[in-house]
C-alpha positions in Angstrom: 1.8 -20.4 -28.4 -0.9 -20.6 -25.5 -4.2 -20.7 -26.7 -5.9 -16.8 -26.0 -9.2 -18.5 -24.3 -7.2 -20.8 -22.0 -8.0 -20.3 -18.3 -5.3 -18.2 -16.2 -5.0 -19.3 -12.8 -6.7 -18.0 -10.0 -4.9 -18.0 -6.8 -6.8 -18.6 -3.5 -6.1 -15.4 -2.0 -7.2 -13.6 -5.2 -10.5 -15.4 -5.1 -11.0 -14.3 -1.4 -10.5 -10.6 -2.4 -12.4 -10.5 -5.7 -15.5 -12.2 -3.7 -15.3 -9.9 -1.0 -14.9 -12.5 1.6 -11.5 -10.7 2.6 -11.5 -6.9 2.6 -7.4 -6.8 1.8 -4.8 -9.2 0.9 -3.8 -9.1 4.5 -7.0 -10.4 5.8 -6.8 -13.0 3.1 -3.5 -14.5 4.3 -4.7 -14.6 7.9 -7.8 -16.4 6.9 -6.0 -18.7 5.1 -3.3 -19.5 7.6 -5.8 -19.3 10.4 -7.7 -22.5 8.6 -10.6 -20.7 8.1 -11.0 -21.6 4.5 -11.9 -25.0 3.0 -11.2 -25.9 -0.6 -13.2 -29.1 -1.9 -13.8 -30.0 1.7 -10.3 -29.6 3.2 -8.7 -26.9 5.3 -6.2 -25.1 2.9 -3.4 -23.1 4.1 -1.3 -22.3 1.2 -2.3 -18.5 -0.1 -1.1 -19.5 -3.7 -3.4 -22.6 -4.0 -4.5 -22.5 -7.9 -8.3 -22.7 -7.9 -9.6 -24.6 -11.0 -13.1 -25.1 -12.6 -15.5 -27.0 -10.3 -13.5 -26.1 -7.0 -15.7 -25.6 -4.1 -14.4 -22.8 -1.4 -16.1 -22.4 1.9 -15.6 -19.7 4.0 -17.8 -18.7 7.2 -20.6 -21.5 6.5 -21.0 -20.3 3.0 -20.0 -21.8 -0.2 -18.4 -20.1 -3.2 -17.5 -21.2 -6.8 -14.4 -19.8 -8.7 -16.1 -20.9 -12.0 -17.4 -17.4 -13.0 -14.1 -15.9 -12.2 -12.0 -18.3 -14.1 -14.2 -18.0 -17.3 -14.0 -14.4 -17.1 -10.3 -14.4 -17.4 
């Protein structure tokens, strides 16, 4: 049985919507597929890329961390 405190995966497209980087899932998809999003310094084109604690997401020259979203899930 999985631990109730274990982290649930957070996908890149979900993260973009949660943070307000993208207003909609469609916008998140276009941003990711357009090469506008970096994860840990590298262009990421997979919408369902699982983010983990310590990852760094970059969009429009700003840096974001999924850590707060992961700990609250």
